[in-house]
C-alpha positions as CSV (number, residue, x, y, z in Angstrom):
1,X,23.4,15.6,-1.2
2,X,23.1,13.3,-4.2
3,X,19.9,11.9,-5.5
4,X,19.9,8.4,-6.9
5,X,17.1,6.3,-8.3
6,X,18.7,2.9,-8.0
7,X,17.3,0.3,-5.6
8,X,19.4,0.4,-2.4
9,X,19.4,-2.2,0.4
10,X,18.5,0.5,3.0
11,X,15.1,1.2,1.4
12,X,11.9,0.4,3.2
13,X,9.7,-2.1,1.4
14,X,6.0,-2.1,2.3
15,X,4.4,-5.5,1.7
16,X,0.8,-6.6,1.8
17,X,-0.1,-10.3,1.9
18,X,-3.4,-11.6,0.5
19,X,-4.9,-15.0,0.1
20,X,-7.9,-17.2,0.9
21,X,-8.5,-18.6,4.3
22,X,-5.9,-21.3,5.2
23,X,-3.6,-20.4,2.2
24,X,-0.9,-19.8,4.8
25,X,-0.4,-16.0,4.9
26,X,0.3,-15.9,8.7
27,X,2.5,-19.0,8.5
28,X,4.6,-17.4,5.7
29,X,5.1,-14.2,7.6
30,X,6.0,-16.2,10.7
31,X,8.5,-18.2,8.6
32,X,10.1,-15.0,7.3
33,X,10.5,-13.7,10.8
34,X,11.8,-17.0,12.1
35,X,14.3,-17.7,9.4
36,X,15.7,-14.2,9.3
37,X,16.2,-14.4,13.1
38,X,13.8,-11.5,13.7
39,X,12.0,-13.0,16.6
40,X,12.9,-12.4,20.3
41,X,13.7,-15.5,22.3
42,X,10.8,-15.0,24.7
43,X,8.4,-14.6,21.7
44,X,9.6,-17.9,20.2
45,X,9.2,-19.7,23.6
46,X,5.6,-18.3,23.9
47,X,4.7,-19.6,20.4
48,X,6.3,-23.0,21.2
49,X,4.3,-23.3,24.4
50,X,1.0,-22.2,22.8
51,X,1.6,-24.6,19.9
52,X,2.1,-27.5,22.4
53,X,-0.9,-26.5,24.4
54,X,-3.1,-26.3,21.3
55,X,-1.8,-29.8,20.2
56,X,-0.6,-28.5,16.8
57,X,2.2,-31.0,16.7
58,X,4.6,-28.5,15.3
59,X,5.9,-24.9,15.9
60,X,2.9,-22.9,14.6
61,X,4.6,-19.8,13.3
62,X,1.2,-18.4,12.3
63,X,0.7,-17.5,16.0
64,X,3.3,-14.8,15.6
65,X,0.8,-12.7,13.5
66,X,-2.6,-13.9,14.5
67,X,-2.6,-11.9,17.7
68,X,-6.4,-11.6,18.4
69,X,-7.9,-14.3,20.4
70,X,-10.7,-14.8,17.9
71,X,-8.1,-15.2,15.2
72,X,-6.4,-18.0,17.1
73,X,-9.6,-19.7,18.0
74,X,-11.0,-19.7,14.4
75,X,-7.7,-20.1,12.6
76,X,-8.3,-17.0,10.4
77,X,-7.0,-13.5,10.1
78,X,-9.6,-10.8,10.9
79,X,-7.7,-7.6,11.4
80,X,-4.6,-6.2,9.7
81,X,-1.4,-7.1,11.6
82,X,1.8,-5.2,10.9
83,X,5.2,-6.8,11.4
84,X,8.6,-5.3,11.0
85,X,12.0,-6.8,10.3
86,X,15.3,-6.1,8.6
87,X,17.9,-8.1,6.8
88,X,21.6,-7.6,6.5
89,X,24.1,-6.2,9.0
90,X,21.5,-4.3,11.0
91,X,18.9,-7.0,11.0
92,X,18.7,-10.8,10.8
93,X,20.0,-13.2,8.2
94,X,19.5,-12.4,4.6
95,X,21.3,-12.2,1.3
96,X,20.9,-8.5,0.6
97,X,24.4,-7.7,1.7
98,X,25.7,-4.8,3.9
99,X,23.1,-2.5,5.2
100,X,20.2,-4.9,4.7
101,X,16.7,-3.8,3.8
102,X,13.8,-2.8,6.0
103,X,10.4,-4.4,5.7
104,X,6.9,-3.6,6.9
105,X,4.5,-6.5,6.3
106,X,0.7,-6.0,6.5
107,X,-0.9,-9.4,7.1
108,X,-4.4,-8.7,5.6
109,X,-7.5,-10.8,5.9
110,X,-8.4,-13.1,3.0
111,X,-12.1,-13.5,3.6
112,X,-14.5,-11.4,1.5
113,X,-16.3,-10.0,4.5
114,X,-13.0,-8.3,5.5
115,X,-12.3,-6.6,2.1
116,X,-12.2,-3.2,3.7
117,X,-9.4,-4.4,6.0
118,X,-7.5,-5.7,3.0
119,X,-7.8,-2.4,1.2
120,X,-6.6,-0.5,4.3
121,X,-3.6,-2.7,4.7
122,X,-2.7,-2.7,1.0
123,X,-3.3,1.0,0.3
124,X,0.4,2.0,0.9
125,X,2.1,-1.2,-0.2
126,X,5.0,-1.3,-2.7
127,X,4.5,-5.0,-3.3
128,X,1.7,-7.6,-2.7
129,X,2.2,-11.3,-2.0
130,X,-0.8,-13.3,-3.2
131,X,-0.8,-16.8,-1.8
132,X,-2.4,-19.7,-3.6
133,X,-2.9,-23.2,-2.1
134,X,-1.2,-25.5,-4.6
135,X,-3.9,-28.1,-4.0
136,X,-6.8,-25.8,-4.9
137,X,-5.3,-23.6,-7.5
138,X,-6.6,-20.2,-8.5
139,X,-9.8,-19.5,-6.5
140,X,-12.5,-16.9,-6.6
141,X,-10.8,-15.1,-3.8
142,X,-7.5,-15.2,-5.6
143,X,-9.0,-13.4,-8.5
144,X,-10.6,-10.9,-6.1
145,X,-7.3,-10.2,-4.4
146,X,-5.5,-9.7,-7.7
147,X,-8.2,-7.2,-8.8
148,X,-7.9,-5.2,-5.6
149,X,-4.1,-5.2,-6.0
150,X,-4.6,-3.8,-9.5
151,X,-7.2,-1.3,-8.3
152,X,-4.8,0.0,-5.7
153,X,-2.0,0.2,-8.3
154,X,0.4,-1.9,-6.2
155,X,3.5,-1.8,-8.5
156,X,4.8,-5.3,-7.8
157,X,3.0,-8.6,-7.3
158,X,4.4,-11.9,-6.1
159,X,2.2,-15.0,-6.6
160,X,3.5,-17.4,-4.0
161,X,2.2,-20.9,-4.7
162,X,2.2,-22.4,-1.2
163,X,2.0,-25.9,0.2
164,X,4.0,-27.4,-2.7
165,X,5.0,-30.1,-0.2
166,X,1.4,-31.4,-0.3
167,X,1.5,-31.9,-4.1
168,X,4.9,-33.6,-4.1
169,X,6.6,-30.4,-5.3
170,X,5.0,-31.0,-8.7
171,X,6.2,-28.7,-11.5
172,X,3.1,-29.6,-13.5
173,X,0.8,-28.3,-10.8
174,X,2.9,-25.1,-10.5
175,X,2.8,-24.5,-14.2
176,X,-1.0,-25.0,-14.4
177,X,-1.5,-22.4,-11.7
178,X,0.9,-20.0,-13.4
179,X,-1.0,-20.3,-16.7
180,X,-4.4,-19.9,-15.1
181,X,-3.4,-16.8,-13.1
182,X,-1.6,-15.3,-16.0
183,X,-4.8,-15.6,-18.1
184,X,-6.7,-13.6,-15.4
185,X,-3.9,-11.1,-14.9
186,X,-4.2,-10.1,-18.6
187,X,-7.6,-8.6,-17.8
188,X,-6.0,-6.4,-15.1
189,X,-3.4,-3.7,-15.1
190,X,-0.6,-5.6,-13.4
191,X,2.8,-4.5,-14.6
192,X,5.2,-6.8,-12.7
193,X,4.1,-10.3,-11.7
194,X,6.6,-13.0,-10.3
195,X,5.6,-16.6,-9.5
196,X,7.5,-18.5,-6.7
197,X,6.7,-22.1,-5.6
198,X,7.0,-22.3,-1.8
199,X,6.2,-24.3,1.4
200,X,5.8,-21.8,4.2
201,X,5.5,-24.6,6.7
202,X,8.7,-26.3,5.8
203,X,10.6,-23.2,4.5
204,X,11.1,-24.3,0.9
205,X,12.0,-21.3,-1.3
206,X,11.1,-18.8,1.5
207,X,14.5,-17.7,2.7
208,X,16.7,-20.2,0.9
209,X,16.3,-22.0,-2.4
210,X,14.8,-25.5,-2.0
211,X,16.5,-28.6,-3.2
212,X,13.1,-30.2,-3.4
213,X,12.3,-28.2,-6.6
214,X,15.3,-28.3,-8.9
215,X,13.1,-27.5,-11.8
216,X,12.5,-24.0,-10.4
217,X,15.3,-21.7,-11.6
218,X,14.1,-18.5,-9.9
219,X,15.1,-16.9,-6.6
220,X,13.8,-17.5,-3.1
221,X,11.0,-15.2,-1.9
222,X,13.3,-13.3,0.5
223,X,15.9,-12.7,-2.2
224,X,13.3,-11.2,-4.4
225,X,12.0,-9.0,-1.7
226,X,15.5,-7.8,-0.9
227,X,16.3,-7.0,-4.5
228,X,13.1,-5.7,-6.2
229,X,13.7,-2.1,-7.3
230,X,11.1,0.3,-6.0
231,X,12.9,3.6,-6.3
232,X,11.8,3.9,-10.0
233,X,8.1,3.4,-8.9
234,X,8.2,7.0,-7.6
235,X,7.1,9.9,-9.8
236,X,10.2,12.0,-10.0
237,X,8.8,14.4,-12.7
238,X,5.6,15.9,-11.3
239,X,6.2,18.1,-8.2
240,X,3.5,17.5,-5.6
241,X,3.9,18.9,-2.1
242,X,0.7,19.0,0.0
243,X,1.2,21.6,2.7
244,X,0.5,20.1,6.1
245,X,1.6,22.9,8.4
246,X,2.7,26.6,8.3
247,X,5.8,27.0,10.4
248,X,6.1,30.4,12.2
249,X,8.4,30.1,15.3
250,X,8.0,33.7,16.2
251,X,11.0,33.9,18.6
252,X,14.1,36.0,18.4
253,X,16.3,33.5,16.6
254,X,13.8,33.1,13.8
255,X,11.6,36.1,14.0
256,X,10.9,36.3,10.3
257,X,10.9,32.6,9.5
258,X,8.0,31.3,7.5
259,X,8.1,27.7,6.2
260,X,5.6,25.2,4.8
261,X,6.0,21.7,6.2
262,X,4.8,18.5,4.6
263,X,5.8,15.3,2.8
264,X,7.0,15.2,-0.8
265,X,4.4,13.2,-2.7
266,X,6.1,13.4,-6.1
267,X,9.0,15.1,-7.9
268,X,12.4,16.5,-7.0
269,X,12.6,19.8,-5.2
270,X,15.6,22.0,-5.2
271,X,16.3,25.7,-4.2
272,X,15.5,27.8,-7.2
273,X,12.8,25.5,-8.5
274,X,9.8,27.4,-10.1
275,X,6.6,26.3,-8.4
276,X,2.9,27.2,-8.4
277,X,0.7,27.2,-5.3
278,X,-2.7,25.6,-5.9
279,X,-5.6,26.3,-5.8
280,X,-4.7,30.0,-5.8
281,X,-2.4,29.7,-8.8
282,X,0.3,32.1,-7.3
283,X,3.8,31.5,-8.7
284,X,7.1,31.7,-6.8
285,X,10.5,29.9,-6.3
286,X,11.8,27.6,-3.6
287,X,14.4,29.6,-1.6
288,X,15.6,26.8,0.8
289,X,14.7,23.3,2.0
290,X,14.9,22.5,5.7
291,X,14.8,19.2,7.6
292,X,15.2,18.2,11.2
293,X,18.9,17.7,10.6
294,X,19.4,21.0,8.8
295,X,19.2,22.5,5.4
296,X,19.4,20.2,2.3
297,X,20.0,20.8,-1.4
298,X,17.3,18.4,-2.7
299,X,14.1,16.7,-1.5
300,X,12.2,13.8,-3.1
301,X,9.5,11.3,-2.2
302,X,8.8,10.5,0.6
303,X,11.0,13.0,2.5
304,X,9.3,15.2,5.2
305,X,10.7,18.7,4.8
306,X,9.9,22.4,5.3
307,X,10.0,24.7,2.2
308,X,10.9,28.3,2.4
309,X,9.8,30.3,-0.6
310,X,11.1,33.5,-2.3
311,X,7.8,35.4,-2.0
312,X,5.5,36.1,0.9
313,X,2.2,34.7,-0.4
314,X,-0.9,33.4,1.3
315,X,-0.5,29.6,1.8
316,X,-2.3,27.4,4.3
317,X,-2.8,23.8,5.2
318,X,-4.4,21.9,2.3
319,X,-2.8,23.9,-0.4
320,X,-0.5,22.0,-2.8
321,X,2.8,23.3,-4.2
322,X,3.4,21.9,-7.7
323,X,5.5,22.6,-10.8
324,X,4.0,24.8,-13.5
325,X,4.4,22.1,-16.2
326,X,2.2,18.9,-15.8
327,X,0.1,20.6,-13.1
328,X,-2.7,18.6,-11.5
329,X,-6.4,19.5,-11.9
330,X,-8.1,21.8,-9.5
331,X,-11.6,20.2,-9.3
332,X,-14.8,20.4,-7.4
333,X,-16.3,17.4,-9.3
334,X,-14.6,14.1,-10.0
335,X,-15.2,10.4,-10.7
336,X,-13.6,7.8,-8.5
337,X,-13.6,4.1,-7.7
338,X,-14.8,3.7,-4.1
339,X,-14.5,0.8,-1.7
340,X,-17.3,1.1,0.8
341,X,-16.4,0.3,4.4
342,X,-19.6,1.0,6.4
343,X,-22.5,-1.1,7.5
344,X,-24.7,1.8,6.4
345,X,-24.8,1.7,2.5
346,X,-23.7,4.5,0.3
347,X,-26.5,5.9,-1.8
348,X,-26.7,8.8,-4.3
349,X,-27.4,12.0,-2.4
350,X,-25.3,10.9,0.6
351,X,-23.3,13.7,2.3
352,X,-19.9,13.1,3.8
353,X,-16.7,14.8,4.9
354,X,-13.9,14.2,2.4
355,X,-10.2,14.1,3.4
356,X,-7.8,14.5,0.4
357,X,-4.1,14.9,1.1
358,X,-4.1,17.5,3.8
359,X,-7.3,19.2,2.9
360,X,-10.8,18.6,4.4
361,X,-14.1,19.5,2.8
362,X,-17.7,18.4,2.4
363,X,-18.7,16.0,-0.4
364,X,-22.0,14.8,-2.0
365,X,-22.4,11.6,-3.9
366,X,-24.1,12.8,-7.1
367,X,-24.3,9.4,-8.8
368,X,-23.4,5.8,-8.6
369,X,-22.2,4.9,-12.1
370,X,-21.9,1.2,-11.5
371,X,-21.0,-1.5,-9.0
372,X,-18.2,-4.0,-9.8
373,X,-18.5,-7.7,-9.2
374,X,-14.9,-8.2,-8.0
375,X,-14.9,-11.9,-8.8
376,X,-15.9,-11.5,-12.4
377,X,-15.2,-7.8,-13.2
378,X,-18.7,-7.4,-14.5
379,X,-20.3,-4.0,-14.0
380,X,-23.8,-3.5,-12.7
381,X,-25.0,-0.1,-14.0
382,X,-28.4,-0.6,-12.3
383,X,-27.0,-0.7,-8.8
384,X,-28.6,1.8,-6.4
385,X,-26.2,1.6,-3.5
386,X,-22.8,0.3,-2.3
387,X,-23.0,-2.0,0.7
388,X,-20.2,-3.0,3.0
389,X,-17.1,-4.2,1.2
390,X,-18.5,-3.4,-2.3
391,X,-16.6,-1.4,-4.9
392,X,-18.1,0.9,-7.5
393,X,-17.5,4.0,-9.6
394,X,-19.1,7.2,-8.2
395,X,-19.4,10.8,-9.2
396,X,-18.6,13.2,-6.3
397,X,-19.0,16.9,-5.8
398,X,-17.0,18.8,-3.1
399,X,-17.6,22.0,-1.3
400,X,-14.0,23.3,-1.9
401,X,-11.6,22.8,-4.8
402,X,-9.3,19.9,-4.5
403,X,-5.9,19.5,-6.2
404,X,-6.2,16.1,-7.8
405,X,-4.4,13.7,-10.1
406,X,-5.7,10.4,-11.5
407,X,-4.8,7.7,-9.0
408,X,-3.0,5.9,-11.8
409,X,-0.6,8.9,-11.9
410,X,-0.1,9.6,-8.2
411,X,-1.4,7.4,-5.3
412,X,-1.3,10.3,-2.9
413,X,-3.0,13.1,-4.8
414,X,-5.3,10.6,-6.4
415,X,-6.8,9.1,-3.2
416,X,-9.2,10.2,-0.5
417,X,-11.4,8.9,2.3
418,X,-15.0,9.7,3.1
419,X,-16.1,10.2,6.7
420,X,-19.5,10.0,8.3
421,X,-19.6,13.3,10.2
422,X,-22.2,12.0,12.7
423,X,-20.0,9.1,13.9
424,X,-16.6,10.2,12.7
425,X,-16.1,6.8,11.1
426,X,-14.2,6.3,7.8
427,X,-16.9,4.9,5.5
428,X,-15.2,4.9,2.1
429,X,-11.8,4.8,0.4
430,X,-11.6,6.4,-3.0
431,X,-9.3,6.3,-6.0
432,X,-9.8,9.2,-8.4
433,X,-10.1,8.6,-12.2
434,X,-10.7,12.1,-13.4
435,X,-11.7,15.6,-12.2
436,X,-13.1,18.8,-13.5
């Protein structure tokens, strides 16, 4: 088996959309599905009938994603909706060539009161599409969405300036928005930002280049999505393998088999690789790597595999297999940025269950360092709590050692969720900054 790091058309690209209410997120996704021929005939007929019954006067492609009745009645997105499609030979139309590329789109809410939904939908995204209404320019919510994208370390950002048809496809309007957003982006840690002028309603620059904007020399949105390279976003140096399950078949064919199943979070694993098991610190080597289809010579993110080790040592769910060099921190205390998701505020002294990779423990909030105004980036060090949809930096203490990396280094070993044990509700999503 050969490992390559080049972008291939068979890769899965996870996309999160963001934008203010009525910026056209749902319409854009519907346009992508429609123009790539990813909609079943009966679905299209249903959308056409609903559009006519509502008196829209056009085929309302937003109805393909706004599935909740409240969403359709209010014309807004409330919950995260996931849509799947593929381009190329195995999917619909597209320019990616043979094999196509697979996509999962999370249509996330734009309104501030649904920030927690946006964070949930964007937490695993490789790329975020931030929509801006060309008539209104960069808004407060646009800045908030960009901040959240930077907080979640989404590697690639596309700023889609939508409704260009309503500003006569003006290059000047587009340039002003690019300049204003770029000024805001310099205050954030955004590494790859691309601007594309579009009309989701009419299809300009969505799947095909539009003749209405000859001044725009870039690619269409779909072409960019098909060709953006994401393989190099993965950490291929630091070995991170959280153990999810200890495999012991205990039958005659595999009487002595002992394997450790999980998903590779970082690094390249091969038989013979020297590894360390944390938090115990025991050293060993990888003897073999098994998959559902049989033994393989190499494993890399995000393959699900079972490792067999040279030595019979005590390993259980929640342990992490790493390389000796560049090892993560084994910590009971750490600082993290937390997005609060509960109606009940988070206060210092609060006790929760914490789930980090495959390990569960108890956690106490020792201190709220500050709360962030996501619209201005100003910090409030006098804040005494985090309310629903608010974000702040906290100091946490866990009952068991956790194997952590800074979130900026690894989005898997650098993230966690907090759970209210009395209700079993997820109340917070955290991104680790440092641990000790």
